C-alpha positions in Angstrom: 23.2 -4.8 -31.8 21.4 -7.7 -30.0 19.6 -5.3 -27.7 18.4 -3.2 -30.6 17.0 -6.4 -32.3 15.4 -7.5 -29.1 13.7 -4.2 -28.6 12.5 -4.2 -32.2 11.2 -7.7 -31.7 9.1 -6.7 -28.7 7.9 -3.4 -30.3 6.8 -5.3 -33.4 5.0 -8.0 -31.3 3.3 -5.4 -29.1 2.1 -3.4 -32.1 1.0 -6.3 -34.3 -0.8 -8.2 -31.5 -2.1 -5.4 -29.3 -5.5 -6.9 -28.8 -4.3 -10.5 -28.5 -3.8 -12.2 -25.1 -0.1 -12.1 -24.2 0.1 -13.4 -20.6 -2.2 -15.2 -18.2 -1.7 -15.6 -14.5 -2.1 -19.3 -13.6 -3.5 -18.6 -10.2 -5.9 -15.6 -10.8 -6.7 -16.4 -14.4 -6.1 -12.7 -15.2 -5.1 -12.3 -18.9 -3.2 -9.3 -20.1 -3.2 -8.2 -23.8 0.0 -7.3 -25.6 -1.1 -3.6 -25.3 -1.5 -3.9 -21.5 1.9 -5.6 -21.2 3.5 -2.8 -23.4 2.0 -0.1 -21.1 3.4 -1.8 -18.0 6.8 -2.2 -19.6 6.8 1.5 -20.5 5.9 2.4 -16.9 8.8 0.3 -15.6 11.1 1.9 -18.1 10.1 5.4 -16.7 10.6 4.1 -13.2 14.1 2.8 -14.0 15.0 6.1 -15.5 13.8 8.0 -12.4 15.8 5.6 -10.3 19.0 6.3 -12.3 19.4 2.8 -13.7 21.8 2.8 -16.6 22.9 0.4 -19.3 24.4 -2.8 -17.9 23.3 -2.0 -14.3 22.1 -5.1 -12.5 18.4 -5.3 -11.6 17.3 -8.0 -9.2 13.9 -9.5 -9.9 12.4 -11.5 -7.0 8.9 -12.9 -7.1 6.5 -15.6 -8.0 6.5 -16.8 -11.6 3.6 -14.7 -12.9 2.9 -12.0 -15.6 4.2 -9.2 -13.4 7.5 -11.0 -13.1 7.7 -11.5 -16.8 6.9 -7.8 -17.4 9.7 -6.8 -15.0 12.1 -9.1 -16.9 11.1 -7.8 -20.3 11.4 -4.2 -19.1 14.8 -4.8 -17.6 16.4 -6.3 -20.6 14.8 -3.9 -23.1 15.9 -1.0 -21.0 19.5 -2.2 -21.4 20.0 -3.4 -17.8 20.9 -6.9 -16.8 18.2 -9.0 -15.1 19.2 -10.9 -12.1 16.4 -13.4 -11.4 16.2 -14.5 -7.7 13.8 -17.3 -6.9 11.3 -16.3 -4.2 12.1 -19.6 -2.4 15.8 -18.7 -1.9 16.9 -18.3 1.6 18.7 -15.1 2.5 22.2 -16.7 2.0 21.3 -17.9 -1.5 19.8 -14.6 -2.5 22.9 -12.7 -1.2 25.3 -15.1 -3.0 23.4 -14.5 -6.2 23.5 -10.8 -5.8 27.2 -10.7 -5.0 27.9 -12.9 -8.0 25.9 -10.6 -10.2 27.9 -7.6 -9.3 31.2 -9.4 -9.3 31.9 -9.1 -5.5 
C-alpha cells in the first residue's frame, strides 16, 4: 500500500511539474526538470528489470550527494527494491558491514 502511494505521488509530481526544475547539482549547476528526472528513473527501472532485481531485493547506492544519486534512490524505492545508501567516504570495512547488515548476514 505504501509503495503504491509513493509511486502515485512521484507520478503525479512528474506529470504536474514536468517543465519545472526538480534537481540541481551543487557543483556543476546542472538543473534537471521533473520530466528529465522521470525519464532517468524509467531508464533505471528498465535496467533493474534486465538485471533481474525483484521486490524487496537490496540495491546498494554509492556515490556523491548529487541529482544522479537522488534519481537512483527514487528509482530503487519506486521499483519496489530496498535502497541501501553507502556513503562514498566509507572505507571498505564500513561499506562491507553496511552491505552485510542490509542482507542480514
